[in-house]
Kinemage of the C-alpha trace (Angstrom):
@kinemage 1
@onewidth
@group {chain A} dominant
@subgroup {mainchain}
@vectorlist {calphas} color= white
{ca unk a 1} P -37.011 33.145 -37.196
{ca unk a 2} L -38.438 33.216 -33.600
{ca unk a 3} L -37.545 30.181 -31.256
{ca unk a 4} L -39.815 29.323 -28.244
{ca unk a 5} L -38.255 27.346 -25.338
{ca unk a 6} L -40.403 26.602 -22.468
{ca unk a 7} L -39.408 25.232 -19.112
{ca unk a 8} L -41.797 24.187 -16.293
{ca unk a 9} L -39.314 23.498 -13.370
{ca unk a 10} L -40.917 24.466 -9.960
{ca unk a 11} L -43.842 26.162 -11.540
{ca unk a 12} L -41.736 28.893 -13.145
{ca unk a 13} L -42.937 31.192 -15.847
{ca unk a 14} L -42.484 30.007 -19.380
{ca unk a 15} L -40.234 32.534 -20.964
{ca unk a 16} L -40.137 32.847 -24.890
{ca unk a 17} L -37.011 33.850 -26.698
{ca unk a 18} L -37.268 36.050 -29.614
{ca unk a 19} L -35.138 38.866 -31.554
{ca unk a 20} L -36.634 42.316 -31.486
{ca unk a 21} L -35.017 44.558 -33.957
{ca unk a 22} L -36.723 47.884 -32.531
{ca unk a 23} L -34.869 47.604 -29.168
{ca unk a 24} L -31.302 46.758 -30.715
{ca unk a 25} L -28.617 49.301 -29.760
{ca unk a 26} L -27.778 49.612 -33.728
{ca unk a 27} L -24.464 48.338 -34.584
{ca unk a 28} L -22.388 50.311 -31.936
{ca unk a 29} L -20.867 48.653 -28.852
{ca unk a 30} L -23.321 48.914 -25.819
{ca unk a 31} L -22.058 51.066 -23.036
{ca unk a 32} L -22.484 49.576 -19.547
{ca unk a 33} L -21.220 50.284 -16.011
{ca unk a 34} L -17.965 47.949 -16.147
{ca unk a 35} L -14.317 49.063 -16.256
{ca unk a 36} L -10.875 47.074 -16.084
{ca unk a 37} L -7.386 48.002 -15.267
{ca unk a 38} L -4.680 47.464 -17.540
{ca unk a 39} L -4.023 44.098 -16.072
{ca unk a 40} L -7.536 42.996 -16.770
{ca unk a 41} L -8.755 43.329 -13.283
{ca unk a 42} L -12.029 44.621 -12.485
{ca unk a 43} L -12.174 48.004 -11.135
{ca unk a 44} L -15.344 48.892 -8.973
{ca unk a 45} L -16.504 52.675 -9.241
{ca unk a 46} L -16.431 54.658 -6.169
{ca unk a 47} L -19.924 55.968 -4.843
{ca unk a 48} L -20.183 59.484 -5.443
{ca unk a 49} L -23.020 60.472 -3.091
{ca unk a 50} L -22.249 60.173 0.543
{ca unk a 51} L -24.522 62.523 2.663
{ca unk a 52} L -25.894 61.280 5.851
{ca unk a 53} L -29.172 61.124 7.725
{ca unk a 54} L -28.530 61.614 11.680
{ca unk a 55} L -31.060 61.434 14.004
{ca unk a 56} L -29.000 63.290 16.542
{ca unk a 57} L -28.804 66.230 14.167
{ca unk a 58} L -31.983 68.065 14.713
{ca unk a 59} L -31.276 71.705 14.818
{ca unk a 60} L -28.282 72.866 12.617
{ca unk a 61} L -28.692 74.404 9.360
{ca unk a 62} L -26.519 71.973 7.764
{ca unk a 63} L -28.782 69.250 8.478
{ca unk a 64} L -30.348 69.099 4.851
{ca unk a 65} L -31.813 65.578 5.495
{ca unk a 66} L -33.632 65.129 8.822
{ca unk a 67} L -35.577 62.026 9.870
{ca unk a 68} L -38.943 62.371 8.679
{ca unk a 69} L -41.744 59.733 7.813
{ca unk a 70} L -42.662 59.718 4.058
{ca unk a 71} L -39.585 61.799 3.203
{ca unk a 72} L -37.326 59.256 1.601
{ca unk a 73} L -37.572 57.040 -1.261
{ca unk a 74} L -35.247 53.778 -1.899
{ca unk a 75} L -34.436 52.924 -5.544
{ca unk a 76} L -33.597 49.187 -5.783
{ca unk a 77} L -33.106 46.282 -8.132
{ca unk a 78} L -33.995 43.139 -6.850
{ca unk a 79} L -31.096 41.339 -8.882
{ca unk a 80} L -28.393 43.773 -7.251
{ca unk a 81} L -27.029 42.193 -4.045
{ca unk a 82} L -26.077 45.613 -2.770
{ca unk a 83} L -29.615 47.180 -3.367
{ca unk a 84} L -31.247 44.044 -2.244
{ca unk a 85} L -29.435 44.150 1.016
{ca unk a 86} L -30.722 47.696 1.663
{ca unk a 87} L -34.408 46.622 0.953
{ca unk a 88} L -33.946 43.793 3.484
{ca unk a 89} L -32.748 46.154 6.066
{ca unk a 90} L -35.676 48.315 5.401
{ca unk a 91} L -37.958 45.443 6.014
{ca unk a 92} L -36.266 44.070 8.961
{ca unk a 93} L -36.313 47.393 10.622
{ca unk a 94} L -39.916 47.904 9.932
{ca unk a 95} L -39.419 51.031 7.748
{ca unk a 96} L -41.168 49.849 4.779
{ca unk a 97} L -44.267 52.103 5.602
{ca unk a 98} L -42.354 55.279 6.206
{ca unk a 99} L -39.564 54.785 3.576
{ca unk a 100} L -41.107 53.994 0.194
{ca unk a 101} L -39.105 52.155 -2.626
{ca unk a 102} L -39.439 51.265 -6.219
{ca unk a 103} L -38.087 48.292 -8.253
{ca unk a 104} L -36.558 48.543 -11.732
{ca unk a 105} L -36.626 45.922 -14.237
{ca unk a 106} L -33.633 43.345 -14.049
{ca unk a 107} L -32.693 43.782 -17.869
{ca unk a 108} L -30.654 46.698 -18.638
{ca unk a 109} L -31.787 48.723 -21.624
{ca unk a 110} L -30.883 51.848 -23.254
{ca unk a 111} L -31.387 54.878 -21.122
{ca unk a 112} L -31.747 57.568 -23.696
{ca unk a 113} L -33.956 55.571 -26.056
{ca unk a 114} L -34.688 58.757 -28.262
{ca unk a 115} L -30.742 59.401 -29.126
{ca unk a 116} L -29.257 56.701 -31.238
{ca unk a 117} L -25.789 58.326 -30.698
{ca unk a 118} L -25.975 57.493 -26.585
{ca unk a 119} L -25.388 53.966 -26.242
{ca unk a 120} L -25.488 53.727 -22.358
{ca unk a 121} L -27.390 50.935 -21.086
{ca unk a 122} L -28.562 50.764 -17.450
{ca unk a 123} L -31.306 50.268 -14.936
{ca unk a 124} L -34.922 51.117 -16.346
{ca unk a 125} L -38.430 51.493 -14.932
{ca unk a 126} L -41.321 49.668 -16.415
{ca unk a 127} L -44.977 49.064 -15.409
{ca unk a 128} L -46.350 45.445 -14.535
{ca unk a 129} L -47.905 44.145 -17.805
{ca unk a 130} L -45.774 46.452 -20.128
{ca unk a 131} L -44.346 44.861 -23.290
{ca unk a 132} L -41.551 42.269 -22.731
{ca unk a 133} L -38.001 43.894 -22.988
{ca unk a 134} L -35.203 42.430 -24.967
{ca unk a 135} L -31.417 42.654 -24.170
{ca unk a 136} L -29.371 45.574 -25.144
{ca unk a 137} L -28.648 43.816 -28.517
{ca unk a 138} L -32.179 43.170 -29.210
{ca unk a 139} L -32.231 39.498 -28.199
{ca unk a 140} L -34.743 37.677 -25.826
{ca unk a 141} L -38.220 38.531 -24.444
{ca unk a 142} L -38.084 39.281 -20.882
{ca unk a 143} L -41.394 40.042 -19.193
{ca unk a 144} L -42.432 43.002 -17.085
{ca unk a 145} L -43.978 41.078 -14.000
{ca unk a 146} L -45.888 42.247 -11.224
{ca unk a 147} L -42.805 42.682 -8.993
{ca unk a 148} L -41.914 45.936 -10.759
{ca unk a 149} L -42.596 49.180 -8.994
{ca unk a 150} L -42.310 52.523 -10.809
{ca unk a 151} L -40.916 55.507 -9.080
{ca unk a 152} L -44.318 57.454 -8.798
{ca unk a 153} L -42.677 60.517 -7.085
{ca unk a 154} L -40.410 61.613 -9.585
{ca unk a 155} L -41.796 59.393 -12.736
{ca unk a 156} L -38.278 59.076 -13.832
{ca unk a 157} L -37.959 56.381 -16.881
{ca unk a 158} L -34.524 55.116 -15.675
{ca unk a 159} L -32.107 55.487 -12.769
{ca unk a 160} L -29.861 57.561 -14.992
{ca unk a 161} L -32.617 60.140 -15.358
{ca unk a 162} L -32.923 60.191 -11.399
{ca unk a 163} L -29.221 60.971 -11.070
{ca unk a 164} L -29.575 63.814 -13.640
{ca unk a 165} L -32.723 65.187 -11.817
{ca unk a 166} L -30.525 65.300 -8.679
{ca unk a 167} L -27.852 67.170 -10.567
{ca unk a 168} L -25.394 64.321 -11.487
{ca unk a 169} L -25.436 63.645 -15.419
{ca unk a 170} L -22.052 61.527 -15.109
{ca unk a 171} L -22.908 58.654 -12.851
{ca unk a 172} L -22.152 55.914 -12.652
{ca unk a 173} L -25.913 55.394 -12.325
{ca unk a 174} L -26.000 52.518 -9.731
{ca unk a 175} L -28.534 51.360 -7.103
{ca unk a 176} L -29.409 51.578 -4.432
{ca unk a 177} L -30.159 55.220 -4.122
{ca unk a 178} L -31.730 56.896 -1.265
{ca unk a 179} L -33.445 59.954 -2.416
{ca unk a 180} L -34.870 62.958 -0.653
{ca unk a 181} L -38.310 63.557 -1.964
{ca unk a 182} L -38.460 67.017 -0.405
{ca unk a 183} L -35.077 68.448 -1.525
{ca unk a 184} L -35.246 66.448 -4.736
{ca unk a 185} L -31.747 65.151 -4.423
{ca unk a 186} L -29.684 62.013 -3.826
{ca unk a 187} L -28.800 61.492 -0.154
{ca unk a 188} L -26.600 58.545 -0.593
{ca unk a 189} L -25.676 55.755 -3.022
{ca unk a 190} L -23.262 53.700 -1.118
{ca unk a 191} L -25.065 50.587 0.236
{ca unk a 192} L -22.906 50.084 3.252
{ca unk a 193} L -23.759 53.613 4.478
{ca unk a 194} L -27.253 53.347 3.736
{ca unk a 195} L -27.425 50.142 5.487
{ca unk a 196} L -26.009 51.813 8.554
{ca unk a 197} L -28.403 54.821 8.450
{ca unk a 198} L -31.348 52.471 8.103
{ca unk a 199} L -30.236 50.346 11.005
{ca unk a 200} L -29.869 53.178 13.457
{ca unk a 201} L -30.866 56.822 12.289
{ca unk a 202} L -34.724 56.038 11.702
{ca unk a 203} L -35.459 54.156 15.198
{ca unk a 204} L -38.056 56.682 16.310
{ca unk a 205} L -40.195 55.828 13.472
{ca unk a 206} L -39.376 52.235 12.858
{ca unk a 207} L -41.441 49.373 13.916
{ca unk a 208} L -38.531 47.422 15.171
{ca unk a 209} L -36.210 50.146 16.835
{ca unk a 210} L -34.714 47.742 19.326
{ca unk a 211} L -33.077 45.454 16.312
{ca unk a 212} L -29.548 46.315 15.938
{ca unk a 213} L -27.621 44.496 13.180
{ca unk a 214} L -24.346 46.784 14.169
{ca unk a 215} L -23.755 45.395 17.743
{ca unk a 216} L -21.140 47.471 19.555
{ca unk a 217} L -19.259 44.647 21.103
{ca unk a 218} L -18.670 42.942 17.487
{ca unk a 219} L -17.911 46.393 15.707
{ca unk a 220} L -14.116 45.923 15.478
{ca unk a 221} L -14.279 42.160 14.723
{ca unk a 222} L -16.876 42.615 11.885
{ca unk a 223} L -15.137 45.607 10.188
{ca unk a 224} L -11.928 43.751 10.138
{ca unk a 225} L -13.542 40.585 8.755
{ca unk a 226} L -15.378 42.596 6.205
{ca unk a 227} L -12.392 44.616 4.814
{ca unk a 228} L -9.933 41.825 4.756
{ca unk a 229} L -12.264 38.885 3.444
{ca unk a 230} L -15.872 39.329 2.940
{ca unk a 231} L -15.868 42.285 0.760
{ca unk a 232} L -12.836 42.127 -1.309
{ca unk a 233} L -12.776 38.363 -1.701
{ca unk a 234} L -16.369 37.375 -1.718
{ca unk a 235} L -18.858 40.362 -2.319
{ca unk a 236} L -16.661 41.988 -4.857
{ca unk a 237} L -14.549 38.882 -5.420
{ca unk a 238} L -17.278 37.276 -7.511
{ca unk a 239} L -17.316 40.281 -9.894
{ca unk a 240} L -13.371 40.328 -10.027
{ca unk a 241} L -13.933 36.711 -11.466
{ca unk a 242} L -16.719 37.511 -13.832
{ca unk a 243} L -15.515 40.749 -15.207
{ca unk a 244} L -11.748 40.031 -15.582
{ca unk a 245} L -10.528 40.465 -18.936
{ca unk a 246} L -7.100 38.523 -18.282
{ca unk a 247} L -6.606 35.044 -17.510
{ca unk a 248} L -4.094 36.165 -14.795
{ca unk a 249} L -6.559 38.673 -13.162
{ca unk a 250} L -9.369 35.912 -13.548
{ca unk a 251} L -7.052 32.950 -11.578
{ca unk a 252} L -5.967 35.464 -8.929
{ca unk a 253} L -9.612 36.497 -7.895
{ca unk a 254} L -10.793 32.770 -8.066
{ca unk a 255} L -8.093 31.685 -5.822
{ca unk a 256} L -8.748 34.623 -3.417
{ca unk a 257} L -12.504 33.805 -3.379
{ca unk a 258} L -12.251 30.059 -2.733
{ca unk a 259} L -9.615 30.404 -0.050
{ca unk a 260} L -12.167 32.882 1.595
{ca unk a 261} L -15.050 30.586 1.483
{ca unk a 262} L -13.013 27.790 2.982
{ca unk a 263} L -12.083 30.162 5.964
{ca unk a 264} L -15.646 30.910 6.476
{ca unk a 265} L -16.870 27.177 6.059
{ca unk a 266} L -14.630 26.531 9.065
{ca unk a 267} L -15.726 29.616 10.889
{ca unk a 268} L -19.437 28.675 10.509
{ca unk a 269} L -18.900 25.012 11.821
{ca unk a 270} L -18.602 26.559 15.208
{ca unk a 271} L -20.935 29.323 15.179
{ca unk a 272} L -24.505 30.063 13.844
{ca unk a 273} L -23.442 33.597 12.321
{ca unk a 274} L -20.165 35.561 11.623
{ca unk a 275} L -20.156 36.891 15.190
{ca unk a 276} L -21.723 34.015 16.926
{ca unk a 277} L -25.336 33.821 17.951
{ca unk a 278} L -26.373 37.367 16.736
{ca unk a 279} L -27.387 38.031 13.147
{ca unk a 280} L -25.524 41.157 11.850
{ca unk a 281} L -25.163 43.420 8.927
{ca unk a 282} L -22.087 41.454 7.703
{ca unk a 283} L -24.358 38.197 7.507
{ca unk a 284} L -26.741 40.108 5.632
{ca unk a 285} L -24.104 41.414 2.973
{ca unk a 286} L -22.529 37.857 2.924
{ca unk a 287} L -25.898 36.279 2.334
{ca unk a 288} L -26.813 38.355 -0.576
{ca unk a 289} L -23.780 37.100 -2.379
{ca unk a 290} L -24.108 33.466 -1.397
{ca unk a 291} L -27.553 33.305 -2.459
{ca unk a 292} L -26.759 34.273 -5.969
{ca unk a 293} L -23.645 32.172 -6.266
{ca unk a 294} L -25.018 28.639 -7.414
{ca unk a 295} L -27.742 29.845 -9.810
{ca unk a 296} L -25.584 32.642 -11.367
{ca unk a 297} L -21.917 33.121 -10.334
{ca unk a 298} L -20.873 29.389 -10.995
{ca unk a 299} L -21.990 29.776 -14.603
{ca unk a 300} L -21.939 33.304 -15.434
{ca unk a 301} L -18.931 34.578 -13.611
{ca unk a 302} L -16.924 31.225 -13.792
{ca unk a 303} L -16.583 30.638 -10.220
{ca unk a 304} L -16.949 26.867 -10.715
{ca unk a 305} L -14.311 25.400 -8.536
{ca unk a 306} L -17.087 24.538 -5.941
{ca unk a 307} L -20.665 25.342 -5.171
{ca unk a 308} L -22.078 26.754 -2.058
{ca unk a 309} L -24.082 23.371 -1.963
{ca unk a 310} L -20.778 21.686 -1.684
{ca unk a 311} L -20.132 23.425 1.550
{ca unk a 312} L -22.254 21.960 4.473
{ca unk a 313} L -21.939 25.045 6.751
{ca unk a 314} L -22.238 27.717 4.262
{ca unk a 315} L -25.225 26.115 2.693
{ca unk a 316} L -26.823 25.677 6.006
{ca unk a 317} L -26.134 29.135 6.775
{ca unk a 318} L -27.499 30.359 3.625
{ca unk a 319} L -30.958 28.553 4.378
{ca unk a 320} L -30.732 29.769 7.820
{ca unk a 321} L -30.946 33.502 6.849
{ca unk a 322} L -33.211 32.865 4.002
{ca unk a 323} L -35.732 31.653 6.475
{ca unk a 324} L -36.195 35.003 7.925
{ca unk a 325} L -39.374 36.238 6.237
{ca unk a 326} L -38.107 39.910 5.599
{ca unk a 327} L -35.120 38.585 3.948
{ca unk a 328} L -36.752 35.910 1.839
{ca unk a 329} L -39.418 38.632 0.684
{ca unk a 330} L -36.285 40.439 -1.203
{ca unk a 331} L -35.100 37.481 -3.081
{ca unk a 332} L -36.525 37.140 -6.499
{ca unk a 333} L -34.619 34.452 -8.360
{ca unk a 334} L -36.231 35.202 -11.781
{ca unk a 335} L -35.004 38.757 -11.290
{ca unk a 336} L -31.714 37.761 -10.268
{ca unk a 337} L -31.074 35.349 -13.062
{ca unk a 338} L -32.616 37.573 -15.529
{ca unk a 339} L -30.438 40.651 -14.827
{ca unk a 340} L -27.188 38.908 -15.060
{ca unk a 341} L -27.920 36.663 -17.938
{ca unk a 342} L -29.465 39.408 -20.087
{ca unk a 343} L -27.642 42.653 -19.213
{ca unk a 344} L -24.160 42.131 -20.542
{ca unk a 345} L -24.099 41.217 -24.315
{ca unk a 346} L -20.307 40.807 -24.303
{ca unk a 347} L -20.897 37.787 -21.857
{ca unk a 348} L -24.019 36.298 -23.075
{ca unk a 349} L -24.900 38.028 -26.350
{ca unk a 350} L -28.307 36.080 -26.948
{ca unk a 351} L -29.596 36.579 -23.419
{ca unk a 352} L -29.950 32.757 -22.621
{ca unk a 353} L -31.147 32.129 -18.970
{ca unk a 354} L -29.983 28.702 -17.433
{ca unk a 355} L -32.832 26.821 -15.821
{ca unk a 356} L -31.179 26.061 -12.463
{ca unk a 357} L -32.287 28.042 -9.558
{ca unk a 358} L -29.652 26.716 -7.289
{ca unk a 359} L -30.091 24.512 -4.141
{ca unk a 360} L -33.463 24.218 -2.457
{ca unk a 361} L -33.382 26.942 0.246
{ca unk a 362} L -36.629 25.784 2.006
{ca unk a 363} L -34.764 22.661 3.323
{ca unk a 364} L -34.394 23.105 7.120
{ca unk a 365} L -31.323 24.433 8.157
{ca unk a 366} L -30.762 22.741 11.657
{ca unk a 367} L -28.567 25.581 12.986
{ca unk a 368} L -30.975 26.883 15.820
{ca unk a 369} L -28.986 25.404 18.477
{ca unk a 370} L -25.495 26.657 17.538
């Protein structure tokens, strides 16, 4: 029996929920990119591709990835905060006409559809207007909208296939991926390193070469803040909450998360951005977590002690960064919600997507004079 539930909040698309037997992963467990330690704590995989593009290296034979317009391609998911940050940097620097990009469907699906024994599910490419997808267990109907951009250079059907094409059959098959179209290989899949390369190494062909999100005078301060607080307790902290498999691991992660948010709420009461009046890479990284917090993490990852809307300074800071056109252009709340609520059957087997999109991000932030 099919069930159709429609909502019309803020002009959002009406989504029909149904069960599709054809796309179910038989009776086997779905294999996705999540792992835990013996204590139930979430363990993030280490990125395995760490090559660099360096503008200063133009003559040596070791320079396999020189700066070159049209040579590189960025694979992203608009749902993923790490990939979305890389895409935002691409746009902020004015590199979107010299580095191409593609956008996967937000719902994870089987990456080897023809092999019933292979139950891996991950990022797949679809064309706008393709038949709606179901979740890995066959539930739901999730549209292929006009935002989707297949990779027309390699024509891969999934991010897993891209890794295999680049000589990596094992993965994990994560985004973002910076791909060298000439050498047909992965340059880098570590979002932090991709951000740094996009910020500096392509200035010769960037529209905004003077924009520097890594100001030297704040380098040490920002690295320390990131390593001790923003990344472990907030960026990765929300995942430590949501993917914990023991009460103790969950409560430890939640406690650290909200202690960190309290610290930043106080810090942002005195300064517009984390380093003062200048927007930096760390603000971009923090923003990508905060914008997903109320509409997704509060419910899905059980980070429900408080909402970002309950923090006056953090919520104003969130709206401030969202008002940047290049950043706003990367935020697709339908993709964000669809991915999280439809891709992990162990957490949400029927793929039901909550209706709330979080706080209104268009409200004036009033932080210009801080």
